[in-house]
C-alpha positions, 0 to 999 in steps of 0.5 A: 660869775663876775670878775668883781666877785674874783677880785673881792674874794682873791685880791691878796692872791691877785696882788701876789701877797699869798699863794691862794684863796678859796671861796664859794661861788653860786652859779645857775648853770655849769656850762656858763660857770665853766665858760666864765672860768675859761674866760677869766683864766685867759687873763690869769694864766699868762700872769701866773695864776689859775682859777679852778673849780675844786668842787661843784654841787648843785648851784654852788662851786668851791673855787681855788684861785692860786699861783702855781709857782708859789704853791710849789715853793709852799709845798716844798717846805719840809714841814708842809711835806711832813704834814701832807705825808701824815695826812696821807698824801702819797705823791707830793707833786703839785698836781698830785696834791691838787688832785688829792685835795679835790678828791677829799673835798668832793668825798666830803668824809672829813674836812681836809684841814691840810687845805691851809698849806694851799692858802699860805697859812704857816705850816706851824698853824696848820699843824696846831689847828690839826693837833688842837682840833681848832681849839686853844689858838693864840688868835684868829683872823683869816685862820687860827694862829698857833705860832706867831700872832704878831706876824699873823696879825700883820698879814691879816691887816695886809690882806684886808687892806689889799682887798679894800684897795682892789675893790676901790680900784675895781669900782673906779674901773680898773680891769682884772688884768691891771689888778693882777701882778704878773709873775712867771708860772 
């Protein structure tokens, strides 16, 4: 897995515009993927981020790039906590929530739509998606919007602009470290 791939799929999180990004990544050998993740985390962790594999299948990983401090804030939101409890999460501590989310993704029983809470989606949009089963949204972009479409479009545009800028900077030689906004963990 290349640093370019992480930048392309995680720019808004690297820029501290959002809590996390989730993206698939093909790999040829699990030990090589885990080595790459360790090397990338050596740059990310001191800057307040983590890159975790939430699911590993034959040749394909589902990776979660996130900012633990932001995730704590997001999961502390009253509506987010209520949604997680309704979804069956018992312990709402960050590590417990991540373990439960990982378990659900690996079980492949029913897709955990609460995952939006881990990706900076507004809780009202996560709730709307769950209640309306993904139908009747006001607009869609990075996610389906059931709350404020104007605010969501602004965020979609900001994420797109960030990704374009980060990819251009990387093409110009910028390092992962220089593109990662440092925040305390």
